[in-house]
C-alpha positions in Angstrom: -8.5 -37.8 33.9 -7.8 -34.8 36.1 -6.7 -35.0 39.7 -6.6 -32.2 42.2 -4.2 -32.2 45.1 -5.7 -29.6 47.4 -4.8 -27.8 50.6 -1.0 -28.3 50.1 2.0 -26.3 50.9 3.6 -26.3 47.4 7.3 -26.0 46.9 7.9 -24.1 43.7 11.3 -23.3 42.3 11.6 -19.9 43.9 9.0 -19.8 46.6 6.4 -21.7 48.6 2.7 -21.2 48.0 -0.4 -22.8 49.5 -3.2 -24.2 47.5 -4.0 -26.7 44.8 -2.2 -28.6 42.0 -4.2 -30.0 39.1 -2.8 -33.0 37.2 -4.1 -34.0 33.7 -2.7 -37.2 32.3 1.1 -37.2 32.9 1.5 -33.4 33.3 0.8 -30.6 35.7 -2.1 -28.7 34.2 -2.5 -25.9 36.8 -1.2 -24.5 40.1 -3.9 -22.6 42.0 -6.1 -22.2 38.9 -8.1 -19.0 38.7 -10.9 -20.7 36.7 -13.0 -23.6 37.8 -11.4 -26.9 36.8 -13.6 -30.0 37.3 -11.6 -33.0 38.5 -12.6 -36.6 38.7 -10.3 -37.2 41.6 -9.6 -34.9 44.6 -7.1 -35.5 47.3 -7.0 -33.3 50.4 -3.5 -33.1 51.7 -4.0 -30.3 54.2 -1.0 -30.0 56.5 1.4 -31.7 54.0 4.2 -30.3 51.8 4.3 -31.1 48.1 7.8 -31.3 46.6 8.8 -32.0 43.0 9.6 -35.7 42.7 13.0 -36.3 44.1 15.9 -37.3 41.8 18.7 -39.6 42.9 21.6 -38.8 40.5 23.7 -41.7 41.7 22.5 -45.3 41.9 23.8 -48.8 40.9 20.9 -51.1 40.2 21.6 -54.6 38.9 25.4 -54.0 39.4 27.7 -57.0 38.9 30.6 -55.7 41.0 32.7 -58.7 40.4 32.3 -62.4 39.4 31.5 -63.1 43.1 29.3 -60.2 44.0 26.1 -58.8 42.5 24.2 -55.9 44.2 21.1 -57.0 46.0 18.7 -54.7 44.1 17.7 -54.9 40.5 15.8 -52.2 38.7 12.5 -53.4 40.0 13.3 -53.8 43.7 15.5 -50.8 43.7 13.0 -48.5 42.1 10.2 -49.7 44.3 12.4 -48.7 47.3 13.1 -45.4 45.6 9.4 -44.7 45.0 8.4 -45.5 48.6 11.0 -42.9 49.7 9.7 -40.2 47.3 12.2 -40.6 44.5 10.6 -40.5 41.1 13.7 -40.5 38.9 17.1 -42.2 39.2 20.1 -41.7 37.0 22.0 -45.0 37.2 25.7 -45.5 36.7 26.4 -48.2 34.2 28.8 -51.0 35.1 32.0 -51.9 33.3 31.8 -54.3 30.3 34.6 -56.6 29.2 37.7 -54.7 28.2 37.6 -53.6 24.6 33.8 -53.4 24.4 32.2 -50.4 22.6 30.3 -48.0 24.8 27.0 -48.9 23.4 27.3 -52.5 24.5 26.9 -51.6 28.1 24.1 -49.1 27.4 22.1 -51.6 25.4 22.6 -54.1 28.2 21.2 -51.6 30.8 18.2 -50.9 28.6 17.4 -54.6 29.0 18.1 -54.7 32.8 15.9 -51.6 33.4 12.8 -53.0 31.9 11.3 -53.7 35.3 11.7 -50.1 36.6 8.6 -48.6 38.3 9.8 -45.0 38.0 11.6 -43.1 35.3 15.4 -43.5 34.8 18.4 -42.3 32.9 21.9 -43.6 32.5 25.4 -42.3 33.1 27.6 -44.0 30.5 31.0 -45.4 31.7 34.4 -45.1 30.1 37.0 -47.8 30.7 39.7 -46.9 28.2 40.1 -44.1 25.7 41.1 -44.2 22.0 39.9 -42.4 18.9 37.0 -44.9 18.3 35.8 -44.4 21.9 35.9 -40.6 21.6 33.9 -40.7 18.4 31.4 -43.1 19.8 31.0 -41.1 23.0 30.2 -38.0 21.0 27.6 -39.9 18.9 25.9 -41.3 22.0 25.6 -37.8 23.7 24.1 -36.4 20.5 21.9 -39.3 19.5 21.2 -41.9 22.3 19.9 -39.7 25.1 22.9 -40.3 27.4 24.6 -36.9 28.0 26.8 -37.8 30.9 29.7 -40.3 31.3 31.6 -41.5 34.3 35.3 -42.1 34.5 37.3 -43.5 37.4 40.7 -42.5 38.6 41.0 -45.9 40.5 39.8 -49.5 40.4 40.4 -51.8 37.5 40.2 -49.2 34.7 41.7 -46.0 36.0 41.9 -43.0 33.7 45.1 -41.0 33.6 45.8 -37.4 32.7 45.7 -38.0 29.0 42.4 -39.9 29.1 40.7 -37.2 31.2 41.9 -34.5 28.8 40.5 -36.4 25.9 37.2 -37.1 27.6 36.8 -33.5 28.7 37.6 -32.2 25.2 35.1 -34.6 23.6 32.3 -33.8 26.0 32.9 -30.0 25.6 32.2 -30.4 21.9 28.8 -32.0 22.4 27.7 -30.2 25.6 28.1 -33.3 27.8 29.0 -33.8 31.4 31.9 -35.8 32.8 31.2 -37.4 36.2 34.3 -38.7 38.1 35.1 -41.0 41.0 38.0 -39.1 42.4 40.5 -41.2 44.3 44.2 -41.2 43.4 45.0 -44.8 42.4 48.7 -44.6 43.4 47.9 -43.4 46.9 45.3 -46.1 47.5 47.6 -48.8 46.2 50.4 -47.5 48.3 48.5 -47.9 51.6 46.8 -51.1 50.6 50.1 -52.7 49.8 51.5 -51.7 53.2 48.4 -53.1 55.0 48.5 -56.3 53.0 52.2 -56.8 53.6 51.8 -56.4 57.3 48.6 -58.4 57.4 46.6 -55.4 58.6 43.7 -55.3 56.2 41.4 -54.7 59.1 38.2 -52.6 59.2 39.9 -50.2 61.6 42.5 -49.5 59.0 40.1 -49.3 56.1 39.6 -45.5 56.2 43.4 -45.1 56.3 43.7 -47.1 53.1 41.8 -44.4 51.2 42.7 -41.2 52.9 41.3 -37.7 52.3 44.4 -36.9 50.3 43.6 -39.5 47.7 40.2 -37.9 46.9 41.3 -34.2 47.2 44.4 -34.6 45.0 42.3 -36.0 42.2 39.6 -33.4 42.6 42.3 -30.7 42.3 43.7 -32.2 39.1 40.3 -32.8 37.6 39.1 -29.2 38.0 42.5 -28.0 36.8 42.1 -30.0 33.5 38.5 -28.7 33.2 39.7 -25.1 33.7 42.6 -25.5 31.2 40.2 -26.6 28.5 37.8 -23.7 29.0 35.7 -24.4 32.1 34.3 -27.7 30.9 31.5 -29.0 33.1 32.7 -31.6 35.7 30.6 -33.4 38.3 32.4 -34.8 41.3 30.5 -37.8 42.7 30.2 -38.8 46.4 32.4 -36.0 47.8 33.5 -36.9 51.3 36.7 -34.9 52.2 36.9 -31.3 53.4 40.1 -30.9 51.4 38.1 -31.6 48.3 35.7 -28.8 49.1 38.6 -26.5 49.7 40.0 -27.2 46.2 36.6 -26.5 44.7 36.2 -23.3 46.6 39.6 -22.1 45.5 38.7 -22.8 41.8 35.4 -21.0 42.1 37.1 -17.9 43.6 39.4 -18.0 40.5 36.3 -17.8 38.3 35.6 -21.4 37.4 31.9 -21.9 37.2 31.1 -25.3 35.9 32.1 -27.5 38.9 29.2 -29.5 40.3 29.6 -31.3 43.6 27.6 -34.2 44.9 27.8 -35.8 48.3 25.8 -38.7 49.6 23.5 -39.3 52.6 26.1 -41.6 54.3 28.8 -38.9 54.4 26.3 -36.5 56.0 24.8 -38.9 58.5 27.5 -41.4 59.3 31.2 -41.1 60.3 34.4 -43.1 60.6 33.6 -44.2 64.2 31.6 -47.0 62.5 34.9 -48.7 61.7 36.2 -48.5 65.3 34.0 -51.1 67.0 33.2 -54.7 66.3 34.7 -55.8 63.0 31.6 -57.6 61.9 29.4 -54.6 62.3 32.1 -52.3 60.8 32.2 -54.4 57.6 28.6 -53.4 56.9 29.8 -49.8 56.3 32.5 -50.8 53.7 32.3 -48.3 50.9 34.5 -46.1 48.8 35.3 -43.4 49.6 35.1 -44.5 53.3 33.2 -42.7 55.9 35.1 -39.7 57.2 35.7 -37.8 60.4 33.3 -35.6 62.2 35.3 -32.6 60.9 34.7 -33.7 57.3 31.1 -34.2 58.1 30.7 -30.7 59.5 32.4 -29.3 56.4 30.0 -31.2 54.1 27.0 -29.8 56.0 28.3 -26.3 55.8 28.9 -26.6 52.1 25.5 -28.1 51.6 23.8 -25.3 53.5 25.7 -22.5 51.8 25.2 -23.9 48.3 28.7 -25.1 47.6 27.3 -28.7 47.2 24.7 -29.0 44.5 23.2 -32.5 45.0 22.7 -35.3 47.5 22.7 -38.7 46.0 22.9 -42.2 47.6 25.4 -44.3 45.6 22.8 -47.0 46.3 24.7 -50.2 45.9 23.6 -52.7 48.6 25.0 -56.1 49.4 23.7 -58.7 51.8 25.0 -58.8 55.4 26.7 -62.2 54.9 28.6 -60.8 51.9 29.7 -57.7 53.8 30.8 -59.8 56.8 33.4 -61.6 54.6 35.5 -58.4 55.2 35.5 -58.5 58.9 39.2 -59.7 59.1 40.2 -58.6 55.6 38.3 -55.7 54.0 39.5 -56.7 50.5 37.4 -59.8 50.6 34.0 -58.0 50.8 32.0 -55.9 48.3 31.8 -52.1 48.8 28.6 -50.2 48.8 25.5 -49.6 51.0 21.7 -49.0 50.6 20.0 -45.7 51.0 17.6 -44.9 48.1 14.5 -45.2 50.2 15.9 -43.7 53.4 17.4 -40.6 51.8 14.5 -38.2 51.6 12.9 -38.3 55.1 16.3 -38.5 56.8 17.7 -35.6 54.8 14.5 -33.6 55.5 15.0 -34.2 59.2 18.7 -33.3 59.2 18.6 -30.4 56.7 15.3 -28.8 57.2 14.2 -29.6 60.7 17.5 -29.6 62.5 19.6 -27.1 60.5 16.9 -24.8 59.1 17.4 -25.3 55.3 14.6 -23.7 53.4 12.0 -25.9 51.6 13.1 -24.3 48.3 16.7 -25.1 48.9 15.8 -28.6 50.0 14.0 -29.2 46.7 17.0 -27.9 44.9 19.5 -30.3 46.3 17.2 -33.2 46.2 15.7 -32.6 42.8 16.0 -29.4 40.8 19.8 -29.1 40.6 20.2 -32.6 39.4 17.5 -32.1 36.7 19.4 -29.0 35.5 22.9 -30.5 35.6 21.8 -33.6 33.8 19.5 -32.0 31.3 16.1 -33.2 32.2 14.8 -29.9 33.4 12.0 -28.6 33.2 10.5 -32.0 32.4 11.7 -33.1 35.8 12.8 -31.5 39.0 10.2 -28.7 39.3 6.6 -28.0 40.0 5.4 -25.9 37.1 2.7 -26.1 34.5 3.7 -28.5 31.7 6.2 -30.4 33.7 5.8 -34.1 34.4 3.5 -34.6 37.3 6.2 -36.2 39.5 5.1 -35.1 43.0 5.9 -36.1 46.6 3.5 -35.4 49.4 5.5 -35.3 52.6 3.7 -35.3 56.0 5.8 -33.3 58.5 3.8 -34.5 61.4 3.9 -38.3 61.0 7.2 -39.8 62.1 9.3 -42.5 60.5 11.8 -44.8 62.1 14.1 -46.7 59.8 14.1 -50.5 60.2 14.8 -53.2 57.6 11.2 -54.5 57.8 9.8 -51.3 56.3 12.3 -51.2 53.4 11.6 -52.5 50.0 15.2 -53.1 49.1 16.2 -56.8 48.7 19.1 -56.0 51.1 18.7 -57.5 54.6 19.9 -54.5 56.5 20.0 -50.7 56.4 23.1 -48.6 57.4 20.5 -46.2 58.9 18.8 -48.7 61.2 17.2 -46.9 64.1 17.4 -43.4 62.5 14.3 -41.3 63.0 12.6 -38.5 61.1 9.6 -36.4 62.2 8.3 -36.7 58.7 7.0 -39.5 56.4 6.2 -39.9 52.7 2.4 -39.8 52.4 1.8 -40.0 48.6 4.0 -40.2 45.5 3.0 -39.5 41.9 5.0 -40.5 38.9 3.9 -38.8 35.6 0.5 -38.3 37.1 0.0 -41.8 38.3 -0.2 -42.3 42.1 2.3 -45.0 43.0 2.5 -44.7 46.8 -0.1 -44.1 49.4 0.8 -44.1 53.1 3.7 -46.5 52.8 1.9 -48.8 50.3 3.3 -49.3 46.8 0.7 -49.0 44.1 2.8 -49.0 41.0 3.4 -51.5 38.3 6.6 -53.1 37.1 7.9 -51.8 33.8 6.1 -48.5 33.6 9.2 -46.5 34.2 10.5 -44.7 31.1 14.0 -44.0 29.9 14.7 -40.3 29.9 16.5 -39.1 26.9 18.5 -36.1 28.1 
């Protein structure tokens, strides 16, 4: 069956055109065809903007964060929320497995967890420890299992050290993979947390002090130094929040380092550390790592996004219920970290980036879709409107407003950190591989039709 989307403002990779898109099956058949194409289905979207389906490169669906806490969204509810917001692909970060497990154990587990997904998905593998067997398995997975990126942490229960990072970067260089890294210096965060614990000061007001800018920026500096030493190996810095981190990246790029990719997240662009200064119960709802930063950090992030220094905007979607978050009101160590955002991201980012700050539609499509597709090796199947690409399309209406409230959201989580935020735009229609899955806020999709993207 052929479908024509007509009257659109179409955001291509290098320009914006007006006209029609023709879909056949799962693919884009034509853009402004010069010959007559008879279509069984025609949709007039005059006045709307059509973007390539948005990609969220950083989610945590079905995450078991600890024995006590499991994220509110599984792959079904989380991808329904993503679809309603205009996201047609997620790349999910796999959780830790028991110590000593092979890498494939967690990947196989996530294939099972993801069976309910309503949109396409990929995985970032995770590394908890490094030895010769893990290095060999990692290279095999990148070459043969369709998982070309792996995440390592410099903190939490399985922090990688200098040796481990060098081994991982060397291995991924051999197989053209990408290392993604949670950058926070474990020693610095332990130092401050031990002080606050000793003095019985694990309060929400002190939470941002427990994970200072220095903890992130110091690790960013070391990471890009290792990557440069090994021959400009690609590195992807997740959820960048500190202006000092951006400074270290900028210095490395001036020196000629090219393969540094920087991600920030919606929360660091739209929220700031003042959320921790008020009522402790409300403050606990913004518990995340890294923490929300200052207005100065936020301004630096916006400047970097607008000038192209930041390549992607993800969500780190990892929501927990209010009651679970409130356990941290008097002691932040007792509550789970993470917030929702997979549905809210596109319209709020459109408002803040395009409407308020003048970002071009092409650049918006880049940071919300195209760059992630290129970095994580699913371009041009994903991330672009062109003939032969998957027909993942988002029809955004710039004239129908959206106000965020928990009732409109599909997430299982019972609150949104963006409650009350407004956008002048709304998501009108969403297509995933040619199938319309959203119409004017109504989800039309089916559980389990999302496909694993080998990349």
